[in-house]
N, C-alpha and C positions, 0 to 999 in steps of 0.2 A: 386576507385569506383566513377563513375559519379553520378550526382544528379538523373537522371532517375532510376538508380539501387537503390538508396536510397529510392526513392519514391515507387519503386516496392516492396522492402522489407517491408516498412511500410504498404503498401496496403495489402501485405500477412498477416502480423500480425494483422492489423486492421480489415481485413475481418473476421478472426476467432474470434477476440474480439467482433466485432459488432454482430455476430451471437450468441456468448456466452452471450452477455449482453441483446440482444433482448428477449431471452427466459425468463430470470428473470423478465424483465420489463413486458412482456406479461403475466407472471404468477403472478405478483404482485396483480392484482385485485382479483384473487383467494386466494392468501396468506392472504390478508387483511380481507378476510371473514373466513378463517380457523383459523387464529391466532388473538387474541385481541390485542389492543393497549398496554395493560399491559405486555402481553407476548413478544411483539416486544421490549418493554422497557427493560425487563429482558435480552433478547437476546442482545440488544445493550450494556448493562452493561458488559456482558461477552466479547463481541467483542472488547469493548473499552479496557479492560485489555489485551486481546490477541494482539490488534494492538499496544499497548504500547511497548510490548516486541518482537513482530514478527520480525521487521527489524534488530534486534541485534542478532537474533538466530544463524546465521552463521558467525558473526563477520565481515561481508562484505568481507570475503575471496572469495566469489563467484564473486564479482566485480573485485577483484585483479586478478582472474582467467582469465579475458579477456585480460589483458595487456601484459603477456609474449609473445615473439615470438615463443618459443619452446613449443611443445605440451606436452612433458614430464613434464615440470614445471607446466603447466596448470593442468595435471592429479594429480600431487602432491598437488597442492592447492585445487582441488576437494576432495581429501581425508582429508586434514587438516580441510576444512569447515565442512565436515560431522562429524569428531570427535568433532569439536567445537559446532556443533548443538546438538549433543548427550549430551555433557557435560553441555551445557547451559540448556537443558530441564530437565536434572537430578537435576541440581542446583535449578531450579524453583520448581520441585517436593519436594525436601528436604525442601525448605523454607516453602512450603504449609503445609507439615507434621509437621513441628516444630512450626509454628506460624499461623496456619489456621484461628482461630477466630480473633486475633489482626490485621491481615493483611486485612481481609474482613471489619472489623470494621473501619479501617484507611481510606478505600476508599468508605465506605458507601455501601458495596455490600453484606451485610449479608444474603440478600434474595437468594443469589446464593447457599448458603449451600455447600453440598458435590459435587455439579455439578462442582465447581471450579477445582476439581481434573482432569477434562478432559483437562485443559489448557496445561500442559506439553506435552501431546500426540498431541494436535492441533499444538503446537509450532514446534515439531520435524517434523510432516507431512508437514506443510507449509514450513519449512526451507528446507527440502529435495527437495520439489517440486520447490522452488525458485532456489536451487542450480543446479539442473539438467537443469532447464530452461536456466540458464546462460551458462551452458556447450554447450547447443544447439546453443545459441547466438554466442559463440565463433566460432563455426563451420559454422555460417551463415545458419543454417537449420531453416529458418523462417516458412517453411510450417509445419514442425513437431511442432514448437512452437505454431502456430495457431491452429493445430489439438488438441494439448494438452489443450489449452485454451477453446476450444469448448467443449471438453469432460468434463473439469471442470464445465463449465456453465450448461451443460445438467444434470450433476450428482447432482449439487446443487438444481436445479429446481425439478427433479424427486424425489429425497429423501425427500425434504422439503414438497412437495405436498403429497406424500404418507403417510409420518408420520403425517402430518396435518389432513388427512382424518381419520387416526387412533387415532386422539385426543392425540398425544404425548406431547402436550404443547411446551414450548419454546425449549425443547431438540430436537424436530424435526428440528428446524432452525440450531441448532448447528451441528447436525448430517449431514445435507445437506453440510455445508462447509467442515467438516471432510472428508466426502466421495468424495467431488470434489478434494480436495488436494491430497487424496490417489490415485485416478484413474488417475489424471494428472501426478503424479510421476511415476506410474507404466507404463504408455504408453511411456513416454520418456525413462525410464530405459529399457524397451524392445527394443526400437529403437536404444539405445546406448550400449546394454549389451556387444557387442564385444569390442568396443573402451574403455569403462570404465573397461571391464575385464583386460585390459592391465596394469591397475594401481595396484601398490602395496599397499595394504590396511594395512600392518603392519607399526608401527611407526619406525622411523629411524632418525639418526643424520642429514641426508639431509633434511628431513621434518622439523626438528627443525630449521635448518639454514634458510629455505625458509619462515617458519612462522615468524622468527625473522626479516628477510629482509622486509616483508610486514606487520610489526607490526602496522604501522600507521593506517591500515584499521580497525582492531578491536578496537584500542585505541581511535582514533579520530572520524572515521566515524561510526563504528559499535556501540560503546558505546553511542556516542552522539545521534544516531538514536532513542535511548530510549527517549530522550528529545523531539525528533520530534514526535514519536508515542504518548507520553504522552501529548503533546501540542494538538494533534488531539483528544485524548480521554478525556481530561480535561472537556470539556463541558458536555459530557454525565455524568461524575462523579458528577459535580456540579449541573446539572439539576436534577439528580436523588435525590440528597440531599435536594434541595431547592424547588422543584416543584412536583406535583402529578405524579404518574407513567404513566399516559396517556400522559402527556407532553413529557416524555422521549420516548414513543412510536412514537409520531408525529415526533419528531426529528430524531428518528432512521429511519423512513420511508423516510425522506428527504435524509439522508445519503445514504440509500440503493438505491434509485431511481435517485438521482442526482450526488453524488460524487463517488459512487462505480463504475458505468459505466465509467465515465470519468477517474477514477483511473486505470481501466483496460486498457483503451486506452492510457493513460499517460505512463503506464508501457511498453506497446508494442512499442510506438514511442521512449520512453526513452532508451529502450534496443538497438534499431537500432542506436539511436543518440550515445550511449556509444561506440559502435564498430566504428561508423564513426569518431568520435572525436579521438579515439586511432589510426585509420588508418591515418587520416590527420597528426597527430603528428609524426608517424613513417615515413611518406612520406615528412615530413617537409613543409607542405602546410599551407596556411593561414586559420585560424579558424573563424574570425569574419565575413567574407562574408557569409559563410555557416550558422553560428549562426543567422545572420540577416534574411536570407531567411526562415529558419525553424521557427523562431519566428513569422513572418507574417502568415504562414500556421497554426500555433497553435492558433493564435488569431482569425482567421476566423473560425476554427473549433468550438471553445468555444463560439463564438458570438451568434450562432443560439440557442443553448438550453438556454443560459443566457437571451437573449432577450425574448424568449417565456415565461420563468418563471417569469420574471420581469412584464410582461404585463398581463399574464393570469394564474399565479400560482394557486390561490385558486380555480378558475373555473376548471382548468385541473385536479387537485387532486380530487375534489369533483366528477367530471364526471367519472374519471378512477377508483378511489378506494372506491367511496361511500361518501355520505354526511358527515358521521362521521369523515372523514380524511380531511375535508376542512382546518382545522387549520394547518395541515402539509403543504398545499399548501401556506398558508400565511407565514410560516417560509421559505419555499423555495423562495418565492418572496423577502423576506428580504435579503437572503444570495446571491441571483443571481448576484448583481453588483460585487462581489469579485471573481466570478467564472473564469472570463477570465485571469486575472493575476495570480490567484492561479494555474490554469491548465498549463499555459505557463511556469511559473517558476519551478513548480514541475516536469514537463516532462523533462526539460533541466538540472535539478539539478545534474544529474550524470556527467555533464561536469566538475564539481569540482573535482570528483573522477578520471575521465579520465585524467585530467591535474595534477593529484597528488597534490591536494589542499584539503585534507580531513579536515585540521584545519579550513579553512574558513567555510566548511559545518558545523563543529562542533560549531563554533562561532554562526552562524545563528540559529541553533537548540537551543542553550542556550537562545538566545535573544527571540526566538519565544516562548519558554517555559515560560520564566519570564513574558513576556508581556501578554500571555494568562491567566496565573495564576493570575496575578494582576487584570485584568478586572473581572474574575470570582470571585475572593476572595472578591472584594469590592462591586460588584453589585448583585451577585446571592442572591435571596430572597428579595432584597431591591427594585428591579424594576421588572416589568412584564417580562415574558420569551421573548415576542416579542422585547422589548426594549434591553434586554440583547444581543439578537442575532444581533441587529443593531450595538451595540458597537463592537461585535466580527467581524462583516463584515467590518466596517471601519478599524479595526486593521489588518485584513487580506490584505486589499488593500495596506496599508503602508508596512506591513511586507514582503509581497511577491514581491513588487516592489524593495525593498532593496535586497532580495534574488536574483532577476534577475540582479541587479547591480553587485553583487559579482560574478555571473556566467559570465557575460560579461568581468569584470575585469580579471578574471582568464584566460579566453580564450585569451584575449589581451596580457597579461603578457607572457603566454606560446608562443604565436606567435612572441613576440619580442626576446625571448631567443633562438628561433630556428636558 
């Protein structure tokens, strides 16, 4: 596959992602008037718990599904990942039923109450959506993936706005995401019902052997992604414990308007990157020249929003979301310098998986977790929220530069071994 084809695939996915993200961004001024900062804060707390566990839901078997040459093996991995997602979600449900109050108290989320029981359902819906999305990626059906992303974005906005008008509280924000994952999954399942229908959904010794062969994915990549998710969620937990609810709401709006769109774009480019790296390895071609070119493109993409937020963050947020949200713009201005390296490294992170180096990914995730926890543990409540975010921004620049170094090293080593 030549670079123009790569660009075409990225453009297909990115166009769906761009449209899907423009809608929530355009709707955000309405949402900030339908939901209070405190309700956004409560939603952020729920999503922080969700994001901590989300990436581990399928054991990363869906990523392993990209690597085999035989479609039969890929279909077996699809079924394995689906079983894994169901088992993981049921395990979370059992943990909540047995230790509901202690668990919420441990993370300072008592205000979620019984709403936390929506978590296992959200995890299974999101895991299933992610799984079938990767199945489409294996087949190179980027148009379908873009359409699914667009359906997800439209659903989130429509449901959130409708329930906001009905004064449903923060539950309306959760329902928006649940509906988005469900409709995205159903769309791709409809597109692939014949192909997936060829899979044997009963368990067998062959599936056991395949699961064992790809065991590094759930052990090192999937499980360690909990550390990755927890590192991203820790600021929300600590800010909720050490500062007023409104501060959590401001931080949540920054994540929603700044990192969420870039995360969707990062996921789109990352999925094409994963398939491209695997193909280069199969064809025994050099990885580092391609990695250098895509790195420059990603830096250019992230530079525009990072520059605007660094220069005009408070003014932009006050104008778009209302004067009550100016503080959120100040938070965005503080975090903007780390945006470029964070976006670049995160987008290319599945290079470690494609080169079968999930242990390096696991190592970085542990380092990320420990460094984030250390800063939050020592400084939350001791310094202002703004200063705390400055410390986190500096940490992100150093941490994600190290991440990119590991990615480049992995590609270079694989290239030498070919």
